C-alpha positions as CSV (number, residue, x, y, z in Angstrom):
1,M,53.8,-21.2,0.6
2,K,51.5,-23.5,2.4
3,T,51.0,-20.8,5.1
4,K,49.8,-18.3,2.3
5,K,47.3,-20.8,1.0
6,I,45.8,-21.3,4.5
7,V,45.4,-17.6,5.0
8,A,43.8,-17.1,1.6
9,V,41.3,-19.9,2.3
10,A,40.5,-18.4,5.8
11,I,39.9,-15.0,4.1
12,L,37.6,-16.5,1.5
13,A,35.7,-18.5,4.1
14,G,35.3,-15.3,6.2
15,I,33.8,-13.5,3.2
16,F,31.5,-16.4,2.4
17,F,30.2,-16.7,5.9
18,S,29.9,-13.0,6.3
19,S,27.8,-12.7,3.1
20,C,25.6,-15.6,4.2
21,S,25.0,-14.0,7.6
22,K,23.6,-10.8,6.2
23,E,19.9,-10.4,6.8
24,E,17.8,-10.9,3.7
25,P,15.3,-8.0,3.0
26,E,11.9,-8.9,4.3
27,L,9.5,-9.8,1.6
28,P,6.0,-8.1,1.5
29,K,3.4,-10.3,3.3
30,G,0.9,-9.5,0.6
31,D,-0.1,-7.1,-2.2
32,Y,-1.3,-4.6,0.5
33,D,1.6,-4.7,2.8
34,N,3.9,-1.6,3.4
35,G,1.1,0.9,2.8
36,I,-1.9,2.8,3.9
37,L,-5.5,1.4,4.2
38,V,-8.4,3.7,4.1
39,S,-11.9,2.4,4.9
40,N,-14.7,4.1,3.1
41,E,-18.2,4.0,4.7
42,G,-20.1,4.0,1.5
43,A,-23.6,5.3,0.9
44,F,-26.0,4.7,3.8
45,S,-28.9,3.4,1.7
46,G,-28.2,0.5,-0.8
47,G,-24.4,1.0,-0.9
48,T,-21.4,-0.9,0.3
49,G,-18.2,0.2,2.1
50,T,-14.9,-0.2,0.4
51,I,-11.2,-0.1,1.2
52,N,-8.4,1.8,-0.6
53,Y,-4.7,1.0,-0.6
54,I,-1.8,3.3,-1.2
55,S,1.8,2.1,-0.9
56,D,4.2,3.8,1.5
57,D,6.1,5.3,-1.4
58,Y,2.9,6.5,-3.1
59,S,3.7,4.6,-6.4
60,T,0.8,2.2,-6.1
61,E,-2.9,2.9,-5.6
62,A,-5.8,0.4,-5.5
63,E,-9.4,0.8,-4.8
64,K,-12.1,-1.7,-3.6
65,I,-9.3,-4.1,-2.7
66,Y,-11.5,-6.5,-0.7
67,K,-13.9,-6.9,-3.6
68,A,-11.1,-7.2,-6.0
69,V,-9.7,-10.2,-4.1
70,N,-12.9,-11.9,-3.0
71,N,-15.5,-10.8,-5.5
72,E,-17.9,-9.8,-2.8
73,D,-18.9,-6.6,-1.1
74,L,-18.2,-5.7,2.5
75,G,-21.7,-4.4,3.2
76,T,-23.4,-1.1,4.0
77,I,-21.4,1.4,6.2
78,V,-17.9,0.1,6.9
79,Q,-17.7,1.5,10.4
80,S,-14.1,0.3,11.4
81,I,-11.4,-2.2,11.0
82,G,-9.7,-4.1,13.9
83,F,-6.5,-6.0,13.6
84,D,-5.4,-9.1,15.6
85,D,-1.8,-9.9,14.3
86,D,-2.2,-10.6,10.6
87,T,-6.1,-10.8,10.7
88,A,-8.4,-7.9,9.8
89,Y,-12.0,-7.7,11.2
90,I,-13.9,-5.3,8.9
91,I,-17.2,-4.2,10.5
92,A,-20.1,-3.2,8.5
93,N,-22.5,-1.4,10.8
94,V,-25.7,-1.2,9.0
95,G,-25.0,-4.6,7.2
96,N,-24.6,-6.3,10.6
97,K,-21.6,-8.1,9.2
98,I,-17.9,-8.7,10.1
99,S,-15.7,-9.8,7.2
100,V,-12.6,-11.6,8.5
101,A,-9.5,-11.4,6.1
102,N,-5.8,-11.5,6.0
103,R,-4.8,-7.8,6.5
104,Y,-2.0,-8.0,3.9
105,S,-3.7,-9.9,1.1
106,M,-7.3,-9.2,1.8
107,E,-8.1,-12.9,1.3
108,K,-11.3,-13.7,3.2
109,N,-11.1,-16.3,6.1
110,A,-14.7,-16.0,7.3
111,T,-17.8,-13.9,7.6
112,I,-19.7,-13.3,10.9
113,T,-23.4,-12.3,10.5
114,T,-25.1,-13.8,13.5
115,D,-25.7,-12.2,16.9
116,L,-24.7,-8.8,15.7
117,S,-26.9,-5.7,15.9
118,N,-25.5,-2.3,14.8
119,P,-21.9,-3.4,15.4
120,R,-19.3,-0.6,15.9
121,Y,-15.8,-1.4,17.0
122,I,-13.6,-4.4,18.1
123,A,-10.9,-5.0,20.6
124,F,-9.0,-8.1,21.5
125,A,-8.3,-9.6,25.0
126,N,-7.8,-13.0,26.6
127,G,-7.8,-14.6,23.1
128,K,-11.2,-13.3,22.2
129,G,-12.7,-10.5,20.2
130,Y,-15.1,-7.9,21.8
131,V,-17.4,-6.0,19.6
132,T,-19.6,-3.1,20.6
133,N,-23.2,-3.2,19.4
134,W,-25.8,-0.4,19.5
135,G,-28.8,-2.7,18.9
136,A,-32.0,-1.0,17.8
137,G,-32.1,2.8,17.9
138,S,-35.5,2.8,19.5
139,D,-34.5,0.5,22.3
140,T,-32.3,1.8,25.1
141,T,-31.8,-1.6,26.9
142,D,-30.6,-3.8,24.0
143,D,-27.0,-2.7,23.7
144,Y,-24.2,-5.1,24.3
145,V,-20.7,-6.3,23.7
146,A,-20.4,-9.5,21.6
147,V,-17.7,-11.9,22.6
148,I,-16.2,-13.7,19.5
149,D,-14.3,-17.0,19.7
150,L,-11.5,-16.1,17.3
151,A,-10.9,-19.8,16.5
152,T,-14.5,-20.4,15.3
153,N,-15.6,-16.8,14.5
154,L,-18.8,-17.4,16.5
155,V,-20.3,-15.1,19.1
156,T,-20.3,-17.0,22.3
157,Q,-21.7,-14.4,24.6
158,M,-23.4,-11.1,24.7
159,I,-22.6,-8.8,27.6
160,S,-25.3,-6.2,28.3
161,V,-24.0,-2.6,28.7
162,N,-25.2,1.0,28.8
163,E,-26.7,2.5,25.7
164,G,-24.6,3.5,22.8
165,P,-21.3,1.5,23.4
166,E,-18.8,3.0,20.9
167,Q,-15.0,2.8,21.0
168,I,-13.5,-0.1,22.8
169,V,-9.8,-0.6,24.0
170,A,-8.1,-3.4,25.9
171,N,-5.4,-3.1,28.6
172,N,-4.1,-5.6,31.2
173,N,-7.1,-8.0,30.4
174,K,-9.6,-5.3,30.9
175,L,-11.8,-3.6,28.3
176,Y,-12.8,0.0,28.4
177,I,-15.8,1.2,26.4
178,S,-17.1,4.7,25.7
179,H,-20.8,5.3,25.5
180,K,-21.9,8.0,23.0
181,G,-25.5,7.0,23.6
182,G,-27.8,5.8,20.9
183,W,-29.2,9.4,20.4
184,G,-26.0,11.3,21.5
185,S,-26.8,11.3,25.2
186,G,-24.1,9.1,26.8
187,N,-21.6,10.1,29.5
188,S,-20.0,7.0,30.8
189,V,-17.1,4.5,30.3
190,T,-17.7,0.9,31.0
191,V,-15.1,-1.5,32.4
192,I,-15.3,-5.2,31.6
193,D,-13.1,-8.0,33.1
194,A,-12.0,-10.2,30.2
195,A,-11.3,-13.1,32.6
196,T,-14.9,-13.2,33.6
197,N,-16.7,-11.3,30.8
198,T,-18.6,-9.2,33.4
199,V,-19.0,-5.5,33.8
200,T,-17.1,-4.4,37.0
201,T,-17.8,-0.7,36.9
202,N,-19.3,2.4,35.0
203,I,-17.3,5.5,35.2
204,T,-19.1,8.9,34.6
205,V,-17.1,11.2,32.3
206,G,-18.0,14.1,30.1
207,D,-21.0,14.1,27.5
208,I,-20.7,12.1,24.3
209,P,-17.4,10.2,25.1
210,D,-15.7,8.7,21.9
211,E,-12.1,8.0,21.4
212,L,-10.0,6.3,24.1
213,F,-6.3,5.7,24.5
214,F,-3.8,5.3,27.2
215,D,-1.2,8.0,27.9
216,N,2.4,7.7,28.8
217,N,1.6,7.5,32.5
218,G,-0.9,4.7,32.0
219,F,-4.1,6.9,32.4
220,L,-7.0,6.2,30.2
221,V,-7.7,9.4,28.2
222,V,-11.3,9.9,27.0
223,S,-12.4,12.5,24.4
224,C,-15.8,13.7,25.2
225,E,-17.2,15.6,22.2
226,G,-20.1,17.5,23.9
227,K,-22.7,19.0,21.6
228,A,-22.4,21.9,19.2
229,V,-25.3,24.4,18.7
230,T,-27.5,23.2,15.8
231,N,-31.1,23.7,14.7
232,W,-32.1,20.7,16.8
233,N,-29.8,21.5,19.7
234,P,-30.0,25.1,20.8
235,N,-27.9,24.8,23.9
236,E,-24.3,23.9,23.5
237,V,-22.7,21.1,25.7
238,I,-19.1,21.9,26.3
239,A,-16.5,19.2,25.2
240,K,-14.1,17.8,27.7
241,L,-10.8,15.8,27.8
242,V,-11.0,13.4,30.8
243,R,-8.2,11.3,32.3
244,I,-9.0,8.1,34.3
245,N,-6.9,6.4,36.8
246,V,-7.5,2.8,35.9
247,T,-6.0,1.4,39.2
248,N,-9.1,2.7,41.0
249,N,-11.3,3.7,38.0
250,T,-11.8,7.3,39.1
251,V,-11.5,10.5,37.1
252,S,-8.1,12.1,37.8
253,S,-8.2,15.2,35.7
254,T,-10.6,17.1,33.2
255,L,-9.6,19.7,30.7
256,T,-12.5,21.7,29.2
257,F,-12.5,22.8,25.6
258,A,-13.4,26.4,24.5
259,S,-16.9,27.1,23.5
260,G,-17.4,26.0,19.9
261,V,-14.6,23.4,19.8
262,H,-15.9,19.8,19.6
263,P,-13.4,17.2,18.8
264,N,-14.5,14.6,16.3
265,V,-11.3,12.5,16.3
266,M,-8.5,12.2,18.9
267,L,-5.4,10.1,19.1
268,K,-1.9,9.8,20.6
269,N,1.3,9.5,18.6
270,D,4.9,9.9,19.6
271,G,4.3,11.7,22.8
272,K,1.7,14.1,21.4
273,I,-2.1,14.2,21.2
274,Y,-3.8,15.2,18.1
275,F,-7.4,16.0,17.7
276,S,-9.7,17.5,15.0
277,T,-12.9,19.4,14.6
278,P,-14.7,19.2,11.2
279,S,-12.4,21.9,9.8
280,K,-9.2,22.0,11.9
281,V,-6.4,19.8,13.3
282,Y,-4.8,20.5,16.7
283,E,-1.7,19.3,18.5
284,M,-0.6,19.2,22.1
285,N,2.0,17.4,24.3
286,A,0.6,14.2,25.8
287,D,1.2,15.5,29.4
288,A,-0.1,19.0,28.7
289,T,-2.2,20.6,31.5
290,S,-4.1,22.9,29.1
291,L,-5.6,22.6,25.6
292,P,-4.3,24.4,22.5
293,S,-5.9,27.6,21.5
294,S,-5.0,27.5,17.8
295,E,-4.9,24.9,15.1
296,I,-1.9,23.6,13.2
297,I,-3.8,22.7,10.0
298,T,-7.0,24.0,8.5
299,T,-8.7,21.5,6.3
300,S,-12.0,19.5,6.1
301,V,-11.6,16.5,8.5
302,K,-13.7,13.3,8.6
303,G,-10.9,11.0,9.6
304,L,-7.5,11.7,11.2
305,S,-4.4,9.7,11.9
306,V,-0.8,10.2,12.4
307,S,2.2,7.9,11.6
308,D,5.9,8.2,10.9
309,G,6.1,12.0,10.9
310,K,3.0,12.5,8.8
311,I,-0.5,13.6,9.5
312,Y,-3.3,12.0,7.5
313,T,-6.9,13.4,7.1
314,T,-9.8,12.4,5.1
315,D,-12.6,14.7,3.6
316,A,-15.9,13.1,2.9
317,G,-16.9,16.0,0.5
318,D,-20.6,15.9,-0.2
319,N,-21.0,12.3,1.4
320,A,-22.3,11.0,-2.0
321,S,-19.2,11.1,-4.3
322,N,-15.6,10.1,-3.9
323,G,-13.8,11.7,-1.0
324,T,-10.1,12.6,-0.4
325,L,-7.1,11.6,1.6
326,K,-4.6,14.4,2.4
327,I,-1.1,13.8,3.8
328,F,0.8,16.6,5.7
329,S,4.2,16.8,7.2
330,A,3.9,16.6,11.0
331,S,6.9,19.1,11.4
332,T,6.3,21.7,8.8
333,K,2.4,21.1,8.5
334,A,2.8,21.5,4.7
335,E,0.5,19.3,2.5
336,L,2.6,16.6,0.8
337,K,0.1,14.6,-1.2
338,S,-3.6,14.1,-2.0
339,F,-5.4,11.1,-3.2
340,T,-9.0,10.2,-4.3
341,M,-10.8,7.8,-2.0
342,G,-14.2,6.1,-2.1
343,I,-17.5,7.4,-0.7
344,I,-17.1,8.8,2.8
345,P,-13.5,7.9,3.6
346,S,-13.5,7.6,7.4
347,K,-10.7,5.6,9.0
348,I,-7.0,5.4,8.3
349,Y,-4.8,2.4,9.0
350,F,-1.2,1.2,8.4
351,N,0.1,-2.1,7.1
């Protein structure tokens, strides 16, 4: 009888400890966790950029979430958002302002307004933030990368670079910057050593380089938009996809786009490269040696992103009224959902 009681107690104890050892479900880190963030540039003159939120299950939508939490505007033209762990750095280009907030709650931590001039994008290395700045459009010599002390949110240094520094990515304590040029005439990538905050080299690539990312082999991939034929540009400049070997900072390969194809957004996701023109989305394997000849989706595209088996695009419409976010299946390419955004929805992020 005593033996049966001991066994019973042991079984109950095992059940108790087993139930206690089960992982508790992770609680949301804030009202805007587990969802999609879309930055809306806002009107160029007298307007303010905004941010929309949509939960992953599409059951919750919220607009102007930063203002709803902090009762203040982000500023004119929200160009981009950079994330450093739980902190979001929201860059207002024309407003010369960076709003620093918790990415999940949108509660403001600080505002940076000094030593910024036409700020564009931010990357993080060596415990600091690095922000590309175009400076004045009429001056080709005042462009720089602002170095931000993340503890004080103060600009501690301005690194002079070629005109029109745009996208910036960090890798192995080095920073790589594409130069679109202030008037769309750039053709280089700058390399900065984050240990010394000095420019180590400038690499010549195709015309109007924009998006940057690293492929599966560690090469830096640069999307060079070229120039389409317009009323003010009668001669087309062909777009290119350039790969850079960062061990010696030389161009390792170049793929040339067909005439008339000028990528406006490019990214890598799950072993594939996606790029868009203003009306089409294309897909290719990340190690492909040729560019795709046909699109996978036909839709108006201002912004493009891919995550968790879905393709996301934004449409700015007439650039004056609310735009749209569309979500497509990455496998079937079928449209799954559509949401109304703010004015000129541009970038898509995931919390």
